[in-house]
Residue frames relative to the residue before (quaternion, step in Angstrom):
aa qw qx qy qz dx dy dz
X 1.0000 0.0000 0.0000 0.0000 0.00 0.00 0.00
X 0.5864 0.6043 -0.3458 0.4140 3.52 1.29 -0.53
X 0.0790 -0.7856 0.6124 0.0394 3.52 -0.97 0.87
X 0.5924 -0.5806 0.3995 0.3903 3.60 -0.96 0.69
X 0.2029 0.7648 -0.5886 0.1658 3.58 -0.81 0.96
X 0.3417 -0.7521 0.5384 0.1666 3.55 -1.35 -0.04
X 0.2063 0.7603 -0.6050 0.1153 3.49 -1.34 0.52
X 0.7271 0.3535 -0.1989 0.5539 3.51 1.33 0.21
X 0.1798 0.7720 -0.5977 0.1207 3.50 -1.09 0.86
X 0.6406 -0.5420 0.3702 0.3984 3.51 -1.23 0.28
X 0.5182 -0.6753 0.4102 0.3275 3.55 -0.96 0.80
X 0.5887 -0.6188 0.3548 0.3802 3.64 -0.93 0.67
X 0.6885 0.5093 -0.2997 0.4204 3.59 1.08 -0.60
X 0.6127 0.6097 -0.3241 0.3845 3.52 1.33 -0.26
X 0.4528 -0.6301 0.5347 0.3349 3.56 -1.22 0.41
X 0.7014 -0.5150 0.3116 0.3817 3.52 -1.32 0.31
X 0.7243 0.4106 -0.2719 0.4825 3.57 1.14 -0.32
X 0.4842 0.6350 -0.4664 0.3807 3.54 1.22 0.31
X 0.3197 -0.7357 0.5618 0.2023 3.58 -0.98 0.80
X 0.4595 0.6429 -0.5003 0.3539 3.53 -0.92 0.85
X 0.0400 0.8310 -0.5548 0.0012 3.53 -1.14 -0.43
X 0.5822 -0.5733 0.4808 0.3180 3.50 -1.43 -0.17
X 0.0075 -0.7325 0.6789 0.0489 3.54 -1.06 0.75
X 0.2547 -0.7743 0.5703 0.1021 3.54 -0.96 1.01
X 0.3898 -0.5967 0.6496 0.2647 3.49 -1.31 0.72
X 0.4815 -0.6407 0.4953 0.3352 3.62 -1.01 0.83
X 0.3263 -0.7533 0.5400 0.1855 3.49 -1.05 0.86
X 0.3717 -0.7490 0.5239 0.1625 3.49 -1.11 0.98
X 0.4809 -0.6402 0.5022 0.3265 3.52 -1.12 0.71
X 0.5991 -0.5902 0.4193 0.3420 3.57 -1.33 0.37
X 0.6918 0.5395 -0.3124 0.3644 3.52 -1.30 0.03
X 0.6275 0.4963 -0.3391 0.4949 3.65 1.22 -0.07
X 0.3231 -0.7476 0.5533 0.1748 3.51 -1.37 0.44
X 0.3176 0.7521 -0.5041 0.2818 3.57 1.19 0.52
X 0.2261 -0.7599 0.5940 0.1368 3.58 -1.18 0.58
X 0.2807 -0.7384 0.5871 0.1769 3.54 -0.95 0.96
X 0.1538 -0.8374 0.5205 0.0647 3.55 -0.21 1.28
X 0.8184 0.0111 0.0028 0.5745 3.63 1.08 -0.60
X 0.0346 -0.7761 0.6292 0.0229 3.47 -1.06 0.81
X 0.0281 -0.7859 0.6166 0.0363 3.55 -1.01 0.80
X 0.1710 -0.7620 0.6244 0.0183 3.52 -1.10 0.99
X 0.0461 -0.7839 0.6191 -0.0010 3.57 -0.86 1.12
X 0.0045 0.7960 -0.6048 0.0248 3.57 -0.87 0.93
X 0.0320 0.7983 -0.6010 0.0230 3.58 -0.87 0.89
X 0.2334 -0.7625 0.5914 0.1204 3.53 -1.07 0.85
X 0.4346 -0.7065 0.5039 0.2411 3.52 -0.82 1.08
X 0.6615 -0.5462 0.3668 0.3599 3.57 -1.21 0.67
X 0.7838 0.4011 -0.1982 0.4308 3.52 0.69 -1.10
X 0.8548 -0.2160 0.0908 0.4630 3.57 0.71 0.95
X 0.9140 -0.1706 0.1226 0.3470 3.43 -0.99 -0.97
X 0.5556 0.6455 -0.4029 0.3350 3.65 1.18 -0.15
X 0.1501 -0.7776 0.6094 0.0386 3.51 -0.67 1.24
X 0.1076 -0.7295 0.6677 0.1022 3.62 -1.15 0.67
X 0.0033 -0.8256 0.5640 -0.0155 3.59 -1.09 0.73
X 0.0910 -0.7827 0.6151 0.0295 3.50 -1.24 0.42
X 0.0682 -0.7694 0.6336 0.0438 3.61 -0.93 0.83
X 0.0329 -0.7868 0.6159 0.0241 3.57 -0.94 0.79
X 0.1002 -0.8034 0.5868 0.0110 3.58 -0.68 1.11
X 0.1904 -0.7629 0.6088 0.1055 3.60 -0.92 0.92
X 0.0302 -0.8257 0.5609 -0.0526 3.57 -0.30 1.31
X 0.1575 -0.7924 0.5884 0.0343 3.55 -0.83 1.11
X 0.2533 -0.7356 0.6155 0.1261 3.53 -1.24 0.82
X 0.1422 -0.8316 0.5324 0.0695 3.63 -0.08 1.23
X 0.6226 0.5825 -0.3375 0.3989 3.66 1.16 -0.18
X 0.5633 -0.6173 0.4551 0.3076 3.50 -1.32 0.19
X 0.6806 0.4519 -0.2684 0.5105 3.51 1.37 0.19
X 0.5377 -0.5790 0.4574 0.4079 3.74 -0.96 0.51
X 0.2028 -0.7562 0.6134 0.1033 3.54 -1.11 0.82
X 0.2348 -0.7404 0.6213 0.1037 3.51 -0.98 1.10
X 0.0440 -0.7996 0.5984 -0.0246 3.53 -0.98 0.96
X 0.1317 -0.7565 0.6300 0.1156 3.56 -1.09 0.64
X 0.1484 -0.7993 0.5785 0.0668 3.60 -0.82 1.05
X 0.1323 -0.8172 0.5593 0.0431 3.54 -0.98 0.83
X 0.0492 -0.7649 0.6412 0.0371 3.54 -1.27 0.61
X 0.3920 -0.7089 0.5122 0.2856 3.66 -0.85 0.78
X 0.5286 -0.6168 0.4837 0.3259 3.53 -1.20 0.52
X 0.7944 0.0593 -0.0008 0.6044 3.58 0.97 -0.80
X 0.0613 -0.8362 0.5446 0.0222 3.63 0.09 1.27
X 0.2334 0.7868 -0.5312 0.2106 3.58 0.65 1.09
X 0.4497 -0.6237 0.5392 0.3435 3.49 -1.18 0.51
X 0.5750 -0.6500 0.3919 0.3055 3.54 -1.04 0.93
X 0.6996 0.4574 -0.2798 0.4723 3.59 1.19 -0.46
X 0.5379 0.6528 -0.3758 0.3785 3.57 1.33 -0.08
X 0.3388 -0.7633 0.5047 0.2186 3.63 -0.22 1.24
X 0.6160 0.5725 -0.3725 0.3925 3.58 0.94 -0.78
X 0.6917 0.4739 -0.2826 0.4659 3.67 1.01 -0.55
X 0.5609 0.6653 -0.3760 0.3184 3.56 1.16 -0.15
X 0.5240 0.6541 -0.3939 0.3774 3.50 1.31 -0.26
X 0.6572 -0.5609 0.3189 0.3895 3.56 -1.06 0.48
X 0.7861 0.2615 -0.1575 0.5375 3.56 0.99 -0.71
X 0.4486 0.7033 -0.4701 0.2884 3.64 1.14 0.06
X 0.8119 0.2945 -0.1972 0.4639 3.54 -1.08 0.69
X 0.6002 0.5891 -0.3680 0.3966 3.62 1.15 -0.03
X 0.4214 -0.6868 0.5270 0.2702 3.52 -1.06 0.70
X 0.4765 -0.6511 0.5059 0.3051 3.63 -1.02 0.69
X 0.8160 -0.1056 0.0667 0.5643 3.59 1.04 -0.60
X 0.0974 -0.7771 0.6202 0.0445 3.50 -1.30 0.51
X 0.0330 0.7767 -0.6286 0.0237 3.50 -0.89 0.97
X 0.1090 -0.8065 0.5811 -0.0093 3.60 -0.81 1.13
X 0.0413 0.7746 -0.6305 0.0278 3.54 -1.09 0.74
X 0.1885 -0.7379 0.6394 0.1053 3.53 -1.38 0.49
X 0.8369 -0.0764 -0.0153 0.5418 3.49 -0.61 1.22
X 0.7389 -0.4375 0.2150 0.4653 3.56 1.11 0.82
X 0.6053 0.5278 -0.3415 0.4882 3.57 1.38 -0.22
X 0.4727 -0.6993 0.4669 0.2638 3.51 -0.83 1.07
X 0.1006 -0.7709 0.6238 0.0803 3.68 -0.86 0.81
X 0.2432 -0.7527 0.5949 0.1426 3.59 -0.89 0.85
X 0.3704 -0.7417 0.5107 0.2278 3.60 -0.49 1.15
X 0.3661 -0.6624 0.6082 0.2393 3.55 -1.28 0.61
X 0.3290 -0.7485 0.5554 0.1520 3.47 -1.03 0.99
X 0.1739 -0.7568 0.6226 0.0964 3.54 -0.65 1.14
X 0.2855 -0.8392 0.4334 0.1622 3.61 -0.20 1.25
X 0.6383 0.5455 -0.3459 0.4188 3.59 1.03 -0.61
X 0.5345 -0.6005 0.4873 0.3410 3.49 -1.16 0.49
X 0.1135 0.7956 -0.5903 0.0748 3.60 -0.93 0.61
X 0.3704 -0.7179 0.5647 0.1688 3.47 -1.29 0.54
X 0.0668 -0.7664 0.6374 0.0443 3.58 -1.16 0.63
X 0.6475 -0.5164 0.3495 0.4381 3.63 -1.17 0.11
X 0.7166 0.4754 -0.2530 0.4433 3.57 1.26 -0.39
X 0.8252 0.0538 -0.0612 0.5589 3.65 1.07 -0.33
X 0.5665 -0.6324 0.4106 0.3325 3.57 -1.10 0.70
X 0.5963 -0.6021 0.3898 0.3606 3.60 -1.20 0.38
X 0.3360 0.7024 -0.5578 0.2875 3.53 0.20 1.30
X 0.8512 0.1056 -0.1107 0.5021 3.53 -0.84 1.07
X 0.6449 -0.5196 0.4083 0.3839 3.50 -1.36 -0.34
X 0.3843 -0.6939 0.5666 0.2233 3.54 -1.38 0.28
X 0.2639 -0.7429 0.6018 0.1274 3.57 -1.09 0.87
X 0.0165 -0.8235 0.5660 -0.0359 3.56 -0.68 1.02
X 0.1007 0.7486 -0.6553 -0.0074 3.64 -1.23 0.47
X 0.3802 -0.7439 0.5308 0.1428 3.40 -1.34 0.75
X 0.0687 -0.7767 0.6244 0.0466 3.61 -1.07 0.73
X 0.2020 -0.7505 0.6160 0.1287 3.49 -1.36 0.38
X 0.0957 -0.8027 0.5867 0.0484 3.67 -0.78 0.94
X 0.4240 -0.7301 0.4795 0.2391 3.55 -0.71 1.06
X 0.6854 -0.4917 0.3340 0.4206 3.59 -1.27 0.35
X 0.8591 0.0913 -0.1257 0.4877 3.55 -1.02 0.90
X 0.5645 0.6132 -0.3674 0.4127 3.57 1.26 0.29
X 0.3314 -0.7201 0.5733 0.2071 3.54 -1.31 0.01
X 0.1442 -0.7782 0.6020 0.1058 3.53 -1.31 0.36
X 0.2534 -0.7318 0.6100 0.1679 3.48 -1.21 0.66
X 0.1449 -0.7624 0.6285 0.0509 3.54 -0.73 1.13
X 0.0426 -0.8026 0.5948 -0.0143 3.55 -0.73 1.07
X 0.0287 -0.7926 0.6090 -0.0140 3.59 -0.92 0.95
X 0.0469 -0.7868 0.6154 -0.0030 3.56 -0.82 1.04
X 0.0469 0.7921 -0.6051 0.0656 3.54 -1.06 0.83
X 0.1290 -0.7505 0.6394 0.1062 3.51 -1.39 0.23
X 0.0536 0.7949 -0.6005 0.0684 3.51 -1.10 0.71
X 0.2957 -0.7232 0.5901 0.2036 3.60 -1.25 0.28
X 0.0781 -0.7802 0.6201 0.0264 3.51 -1.22 0.72
X 0.5606 -0.5700 0.4622 0.3836 3.53 -1.24 0.31
X 0.1762 -0.8002 0.5694 0.0667 3.60 -1.01 0.90
X 0.0898 0.7020 -0.7054 -0.0396 3.48 -1.47 0.36
X 0.5935 -0.5975 0.4059 0.3551 3.53 -1.29 -0.29
X 0.3969 0.7550 -0.4444 0.2738 3.59 1.18 0.44
X 0.6977 -0.4226 0.2981 0.4958 3.55 0.91 -0.84
X 0.3697 -0.7143 0.5629 0.1903 3.46 -1.38 0.06
X 0.0060 -0.7538 0.6552 0.0491 3.58 -1.11 0.72
X 0.1180 -0.7832 0.6100 0.0224 3.50 -0.64 1.26
X 0.0551 -0.8048 0.5910 -0.0061 3.59 -0.63 1.08
X 0.2037 -0.7606 0.6117 0.0758 3.51 -0.76 1.19
X 0.1717 -0.8344 0.5223 0.0394 3.53 -0.40 1.31
X 0.7551 0.4394 -0.2791 0.3987 3.52 -1.29 0.22
X 0.3594 0.7515 -0.4932 0.2506 3.54 1.26 0.24
X 0.6199 0.5594 -0.3573 0.4184 3.61 1.01 -0.74
X 0.5997 0.5864 -0.3616 0.4072 3.61 1.10 -0.48
X 0.7710 0.2991 -0.1596 0.5391 3.57 1.23 -0.49
X 0.4014 0.7919 -0.4324 0.1575 3.53 1.21 -0.09
X 0.6532 0.4978 -0.3352 0.4617 3.60 1.13 -0.37
X 0.7482 0.4078 -0.2161 0.4767 3.63 1.16 -0.34
X 0.6387 0.5834 -0.3360 0.3726 3.59 0.98 -0.81
X 0.2404 -0.8076 0.5319 0.0836 3.52 -0.67 1.27
X 0.7858 0.0281 0.0469 0.6160 3.56 0.94 -1.01
X 0.0695 -0.7697 0.6344 0.0150 3.46 -1.10 0.94
X 0.0795 -0.7875 0.6106 0.0238 3.56 -0.85 1.02
X 0.0464 -0.7761 0.6287 0.0134 3.55 -0.89 0.97
X 0.0609 -0.7864 0.6147 -0.0072 3.60 -0.91 1.03
X 0.0555 -0.7900 0.6105 0.0088 3.59 -1.01 0.84
X 0.0779 -0.7597 0.6439 0.0460 3.54 -0.92 0.93
X 0.0332 -0.8374 0.5413 -0.0683 3.58 -0.61 1.20
X 0.4379 -0.6996 0.4957 0.2704 3.59 -1.15 0.49
X 0.7311 0.3085 -0.2402 0.5592 3.54 1.23 0.43
X 0.4282 -0.6640 0.5484 0.2739 3.62 -1.22 0.43
X 0.4011 -0.7492 0.4599 0.2575 3.62 -0.48 1.09
X 0.4745 -0.6569 0.4937 0.3158 3.60 -0.95 0.82
X 0.7670 -0.0943 0.0551 0.6323 3.57 1.18 -0.59
X 0.0521 -0.7942 0.6050 0.0239 3.62 -1.09 0.48
X 0.0518 -0.8067 0.5865 0.0508 3.50 -1.29 0.43
X 0.0109 -0.7801 0.6253 0.0172 3.57 -1.20 0.35
X 0.7004 -0.4728 0.3360 0.4159 3.54 -1.36 0.31
X 0.5502 -0.6280 0.4246 0.3502 3.60 -1.03 0.76
X 0.6317 0.5332 -0.3718 0.4224 3.63 1.03 -0.38
X 0.6461 0.4897 -0.3073 0.4983 3.57 1.27 -0.07
X 0.2581 -0.7837 0.5485 0.1352 3.62 -0.85 0.94
X 0.3991 -0.6956 0.5498 0.2335 3.50 -1.08 0.92
X 0.2109 -0.8071 0.5478 0.0642 3.63 -0.50 1.25
X 0.8287 -0.0053 0.0878 0.5528 3.55 0.88 -0.87
X 0.1267 0.7697 -0.6189 0.0917 3.63 -0.90 0.83
X 0.3384 0.7333 -0.5381 0.2411 3.58 -0.35 1.19
X 0.2574 -0.7408 0.6070 0.1289 3.44 -1.36 0.50
X 0.0935 0.8029 -0.5793 0.1047 3.56 -0.73 1.03
X 0.5762 -0.5187 0.4624 0.4303 3.56 -1.32 0.06
X 0.4678 -0.7133 0.4651 0.2368 3.55 -0.70 1.17
X 0.3299 -0.7704 0.5293 0.1322 3.52 -1.03 0.86
X 0.7904 0.1741 -0.0748 0.5825 3.66 1.17 -0.54
X 0.8026 0.3987 -0.2177 0.3865 3.50 -1.42 -0.02
X 0.7810 -0.3113 0.2255 0.4923 3.60 -1.15 -0.47
X 0.7200 0.4182 -0.2704 0.4833 3.64 1.07 -0.42
X 0.2880 0.7645 -0.5263 0.2359 3.62 1.16 0.39
X 0.8355 0.1367 -0.1401 0.5135 3.57 -0.78 1.04
X 0.7072 0.3796 -0.2723 0.5307 3.63 1.21 0.24
X 0.6992 -0.4886 0.3240 0.4091 3.61 -1.20 0.45
X 0.0015 0.8035 -0.5915 0.0674 3.47 -0.88 1.07
X 0.1432 -0.8045 0.5709 0.0795 3.70 -0.54 1.00
X 0.1627 -0.7714 0.6135 0.0455 3.48 -1.02 0.99
X 0.0178 -0.7767 0.6295 -0.0131 3.53 -0.86 1.01
X 0.0012 -0.7861 0.6177 -0.0207 3.67 -0.82 0.91
X 0.0723 -0.7918 0.6052 -0.0387 3.49 -0.93 1.11
X 0.0526 -0.8106 0.5828 0.0237 3.60 -1.07 0.62
X 0.1381 -0.7504 0.6435 0.0612 3.51 -1.07 0.89
X 0.0148 -0.8168 0.5766 -0.0105 3.59 -0.60 1.05
X 0.8492 0.0836 -0.0605 0.5179 3.58 -0.58 1.06
X 0.4807 0.6800 -0.4328 0.3453 3.60 1.27 0.16
X 0.2849 -0.7530 0.5780 0.1329 3.50 -0.97 0.92
X 0.1517 -0.8220 0.5442 0.0708 3.53 0.09 1.27
X 0.2572 -0.7721 0.5646 0.1375 3.60 -0.96 0.85
X 0.7993 0.1058 -0.0588 0.5887 3.50 1.30 -0.06
X 0.7787 -0.2879 0.2467 0.4999 3.63 -1.06 -0.70
X 0.3252 -0.7064 0.5933 0.2080 3.40 -1.43 0.27
X 0.0536 -0.8277 0.5586 0.0030 3.64 -0.47 1.10
X 0.1290 -0.7510 0.6457 0.0503 3.55 -1.24 0.82
X 0.2048 -0.8010 0.5575 0.0750 3.43 -0.78 1.12
X 0.0306 -0.8073 0.5893 0.0006 3.61 -0.71 0.88
X 0.1063 -0.8210 0.5575 0.0616 3.69 -0.21 1.18
X 0.0929 -0.7952 0.5963 0.0584 3.49 -0.94 0.91
X 0.5421 0.5841 -0.4200 0.4342 3.66 1.17 0.05
X 0.2497 -0.8194 0.5051 0.1058 3.58 -0.29 1.29
X 0.4461 -0.6905 0.5074 0.2583 3.55 -1.24 0.43
X 0.3533 0.7062 -0.5299 0.3094 3.58 1.06 0.55
X 0.5584 0.5673 -0.4205 0.4354 3.50 -0.49 1.28
X 0.8734 -0.0260 -0.0318 0.4852 3.60 -0.83 -0.76
X 0.6585 0.5489 -0.3438 0.3833 3.61 0.83 -0.82
X 0.7814 0.2376 -0.1007 0.5682 3.52 0.98 -0.94
X 0.3655 -0.7657 0.4728 0.2380 3.51 1.18 0.08
X 0.2915 0.7477 -0.5354 0.2633 3.54 0.96 0.94
X 0.5423 -0.6259 0.4534 0.3295 3.56 -1.15 0.64
X 0.5408 -0.5894 0.4910 0.3449 3.57 -1.30 0.58
X 0.4892 -0.7038 0.4483 0.2538 3.56 -0.73 1.07
X 0.6035 0.5550 -0.3514 0.4520 3.54 1.18 -0.62
X 0.6517 0.5208 -0.2993 0.4631 3.58 1.04 -0.85
X 0.6598 0.5044 -0.3101 0.4626 3.55 1.04 -0.88
X 0.6634 0.5109 -0.3122 0.4488 3.55 0.95 -0.89
X 0.6405 0.5045 -0.3313 0.4749 3.63 1.07 -0.75
X 0.6558 0.5015 -0.3266 0.4601 3.67 0.99 -0.79
X 0.6454 0.5458 -0.3155 0.4313 3.58 0.95 -0.87
X 0.7352 0.4263 -0.2343 0.4721 3.53 1.06 -0.77
X 0.5060 0.6408 -0.4206 0.3955 3.65 1.34 -0.07
X 0.6294 -0.5479 0.3890 0.3902 3.53 -1.25 0.56
X 0.7537 0.2764 -0.1901 0.5651 3.64 0.97 -0.67
X 0.0459 0.8766 -0.4789 0.0084 3.52 1.01 0.79
X 0.6567 0.5215 -0.3331 0.4311 3.69 0.77 -0.90
X 0.6576 0.4974 -0.3074 0.4751 3.56 1.00 -0.82
X 0.6700 0.4854 -0.3097 0.4686 3.57 0.87 -0.85
X 0.6264 0.5110 -0.3536 0.4706 3.66 0.97 -0.66
X 0.6326 0.5179 -0.3508 0.4567 3.64 0.92 -0.84
X 0.6617 0.4938 -0.3142 0.4686 3.60 0.92 -0.83
X 0.6529 0.5407 -0.3074 0.4323 3.58 0.95 -0.91
X 0.7980 0.3557 -0.1186 0.4718 3.53 1.01 -1.00
X 0.4111 0.7713 -0.4339 0.2188 3.52 1.33 -0.13
X 0.6948 0.4673 -0.2885 0.4644 3.69 1.06 -0.62
X 0.6465 0.5253 -0.3154 0.4545 3.57 1.22 0.06
X 0.3523 -0.7729 0.4846 0.2089 3.57 -0.78 0.87
X 0.7255 -0.4688 0.2684 0.4263 3.53 -1.16 0.23
X 0.6507 0.5162 -0.3228 0.4538 3.54 1.04 -0.72
X 0.6133 0.5192 -0.3483 0.4826 3.63 1.06 -0.61
X 0.6887 0.4875 -0.3130 0.4360 3.53 0.85 -0.88
X 0.6247 0.5127 -0.3397 0.4811 3.59 1.07 -0.72
X 0.6758 0.4944 -0.3202 0.4430 3.61 0.89 -0.85
X 0.6756 0.4960 -0.3048 0.4524 3.54 0.96 -0.87
X 0.5866 0.5568 -0.3517 0.4713 3.62 1.12 -0.62
X 0.6588 0.5266 -0.2793 0.4589 3.50 1.00 -0.99
X 0.6678 0.5357 -0.2949 0.4243 3.45 1.04 -0.93
X 0.6470 0.4986 -0.3045 0.4899 3.59 1.11 -0.78
X 0.6383 0.5324 -0.3228 0.4527 3.56 1.13 -0.63
X 0.6578 0.5393 -0.2716 0.4502 3.50 1.21 -0.94
X 0.5149 0.6510 -0.4219 0.3647 3.58 1.20 -0.47
X 0.7656 0.2757 -0.1658 0.5571 3.71 1.00 -0.62
X 0.6280 -0.6198 0.3237 0.3416 3.64 1.16 0.52
X 0.1899 0.7917 -0.5530 0.1771 3.60 0.98 0.70
X 0.3594 -0.7372 0.5362 0.1995 3.52 -0.93 0.91
X 0.2135 -0.8095 0.5356 0.1102 3.55 -0.51 1.17
X 0.4196 -0.6816 0.5420 0.2560 3.55 -1.17 0.66
X 0.6314 0.5081 -0.3297 0.4842 3.58 1.18 -0.50
X 0.3800 -0.7485 0.4901 0.2349 3.60 -0.58 1.02
X 0.5592 0.5949 -0.3868 0.4285 3.61 1.22 -0.46
X 0.6699 0.4943 -0.2788 0.4787 3.53 1.01 -0.95
X 0.6294 0.5343 -0.3333 0.4553 3.57 0.99 -0.85
X 0.6769 0.4822 -0.2850 0.4775 3.63 0.90 -0.87
X 0.6735 0.5153 -0.3039 0.4341 3.55 1.03 -0.75
X 0.7861 0.3303 -0.1848 0.4887 3.62 0.92 -0.78
X 0.7754 0.3157 -0.1586 0.5234 3.61 0.99 -0.80
X 0.0422 -0.8166 0.5745 -0.0350 3.54 0.01 1.27
X 0.5408 -0.5620 0.4904 0.3889 3.61 -1.25 0.27
X 0.6503 -0.4909 0.4064 0.4136 3.56 -1.24 0.39
X 0.1860 -0.7557 0.6146 0.1284 3.57 -1.07 0.71
X 0.4261 -0.6655 0.5544 0.2612 3.52 -1.23 0.61
X 0.0505 0.7790 -0.6147 0.1132 3.52 -0.63 1.26
X 0.5359 -0.5854 0.4981 0.3494 3.54 -1.31 -0.52
X 0.4583 -0.6504 0.5428 0.2691 3.49 -1.30 0.61
X 0.3472 -0.7582 0.5177 0.1915 3.59 -0.39 1.22
X 0.6517 0.5181 -0.3257 0.4481 3.51 0.94 -0.99
X 0.7261 0.4274 -0.2910 0.4532 3.59 0.64 -0.95
X 0.6170 0.5245 -0.3680 0.4570 3.62 1.04 -0.56
X 0.6596 0.4899 -0.3216 0.4707 3.67 1.05 -0.61
X 0.6904 0.4665 -0.2861 0.4731 3.59 1.00 -0.76
X 0.8094 0.3020 -0.1415 0.4833 3.55 0.77 -1.00
X 0.4468 -0.7070 0.4510 0.3116 3.63 1.21 -0.10
X 0.7129 0.3736 -0.2759 0.5255 3.60 1.12 0.51
X 0.4187 -0.6869 0.5233 0.2811 3.58 -1.13 0.50
X 0.1036 -0.8106 0.5736 0.0554 3.66 -0.87 0.82
X 0.6196 -0.5533 0.3886 0.3987 3.64 -1.07 0.70
X 0.0321 0.7877 -0.6118 0.0649 3.54 -1.05 0.91
X 0.2435 -0.7165 0.6283 0.1805 3.58 -1.02 0.77
X 0.1000 -0.8055 0.5838 0.0168 3.54 -0.91 1.09
X 0.1917 -0.7744 0.5992 0.0664 3.59 -0.76 1.05
X 0.2778 -0.7040 0.6249 0.1917 3.51 -1.35 0.60
X 0.7639 -0.1991 0.2156 0.5747 3.56 -1.00 -0.78
X 0.0999 -0.8003 0.5911 -0.0103 3.57 -1.04 0.91
X 0.5611 -0.5970 0.4297 0.3796 3.60 -1.09 0.49
X 0.2389 -0.7626 0.5924 0.1021 3.52 -1.16 0.63
X 0.3332 -0.7719 0.5118 0.1767 3.56 -0.53 1.30
X 0.7015 0.4268 -0.2793 0.4978 3.55 1.17 -0.28
X 0.2762 0.8133 -0.4874 0.1575 3.57 1.21 0.40
X 0.0847 0.7286 -0.6783 0.0441 3.64 -1.17 0.70
X 0.5908 -0.5627 0.4384 0.3769 3.58 -1.15 0.65
X 0.5770 0.6069 -0.3930 0.3797 3.71 1.04 -0.55
X 0.5731 0.6266 -0.3649 0.3817 3.56 1.20 -0.47
X 0.6202 0.5505 -0.3511 0.4348 3.63 1.11 -0.63
X 0.5082 -0.6087 0.5271 0.3057 3.51 -1.26 0.75
X 0.6583 -0.5006 0.3634 0.4290 3.65 -1.15 0.38
X 0.6795 0.4844 -0.3153 0.4519 3.56 0.85 -0.81
X 0.6665 0.4725 -0.3300 0.4729 3.63 0.92 -0.72
X 0.6204 0.5520 -0.3304 0.4486 3.52 1.02 -0.78
X 0.6525 0.5037 -0.2994 0.4805 3.56 1.00 -0.90
X 0.6269 0.5300 -0.3237 0.4705 3.60 0.98 -0.77
X 0.6621 0.5022 -0.3180 0.4564 3.62 0.82 -0.89
X 0.6909 0.4572 -0.2824 0.4835 3.58 0.86 -0.91
X 0.6460 0.5341 -0.3271 0.4364 3.63 0.94 -0.75
X 0.6623 0.4898 -0.3039 0.4787 3.56 0.92 -0.95
X 0.6395 0.5316 -0.3299 0.4468 3.67 1.00 -0.71
X 0.6532 0.5291 -0.2834 0.4616 3.45 1.13 -1.01
X 0.6830 0.4872 -0.3033 0.4517 3.60 0.92 -0.83
X 0.6140 0.5300 -0.3448 0.4724 3.59 1.17 -0.65
X 0.6573 0.4925 -0.3243 0.4693 3.60 1.04 -0.80
X 0.6202 0.5601 -0.3374 0.4334 3.61 1.00 -0.73
X 0.6745 0.5077 -0.2730 0.4614 3.50 1.02 -0.93
X 0.6794 0.4689 -0.2629 0.4995 3.51 1.22 -0.54
X 0.4794 -0.6920 0.4161 0.3439 3.54 1.36 -0.11
X 0.4232 0.6993 -0.4566 0.3512 3.55 1.25 0.57
C-alpha cells in the first residue's frame, strides 16, 4: 500500500553528517470550517543507523450542520532551497507514504508539476488527497511514512514544519520520540512541556533487549507562530574539559594481559578527585541516581532558558528555548551502559581502590 512520497528532509541549518530532518503536518486547503483539535506525531529511529519511522494522527471535527470537504497536501521533498544536503537526486524523499481517514485507506494524488505554497518552497511534487466529514462529526486522519537519513554522532535536530498552517485551530500537540541512544543534552521551545524522559531496555521491535530512550512532549493551547524544533545532542563533553580518559583506551587496557599495569600508566597523571568525577560522569550518561548531593548537583542541573540556534538561523530571530543536560533516569539499570562505558566505570573504581590500598 506504500507509495513513494515525501514529508521529511534534513534541516537547513544542519551539516551533511547531522542526523535529523523535517516532518511536515499536512496542509489543508482553504474554505473549510473543520477544526484540528489534536495532533500527535510519533518518530522512531532504528538501531542500525538511518531508518526513521513516523506517524501523524490528526483529529478533525466538523462543528457545522453541513458536510465539509477538505483537501490535504504534503510535499514530496520539503527541503529548503539553500540546503545543499537536499540537492541530491534522492535526498529528502520518503521511502513510503500510507494515508487513511477513519481507517479507510486513501491514495494520495500526485501533482507532478512544481509549485509553491505558503508553507514550503517549490521543490519536487505535491501529494494530495480529499476527505469529507459529515455534520457534527469527527475524522481521524492517519499518515505513516518511512525514510532514511545520513547519520553521525554529533546530534539530531527534528523540525516539525507547517505549524503556522494550523495555529488558529490546534488545541493539543503531542510529540513522541523513540531513540537508540540517550541524548547528552536536549532542548525544546518553552511553550512545550516535557512529559516523559527515560531510558530502559527495549521490550519490542528493533531495540528489544537494547537501550531505548523515550521522549514525550506536549503543547497545550500554544499558538505557534512558526516551526517547532527539538535538539538532541549526542556529542559528549568527556575529554578536554574534565580531562576524563577515553573509554576505548580504558576498555583496551582492561582487556590486556597486563591490564592493571596498563591502567595505572594510563591514569597516573589524574588525581583521585578527577577519577571520582569521571566515574560519576560515565554513570550519569545513563541517568544513575547518586546518593551524594554534590554529584547530583554537578551532573543533573535544572533546565536553563536559552535560544534555539536552528530557529534563529532559519527565521532570523531568537526564540525562547528550554535546554536540559544530563538528567536522572528512573528506569536506570547497569545494563544500559555500553561495554566501553561499563569497563571505564569498573576500571576507575578499581584504580581508586588500589590507591587506597583496598
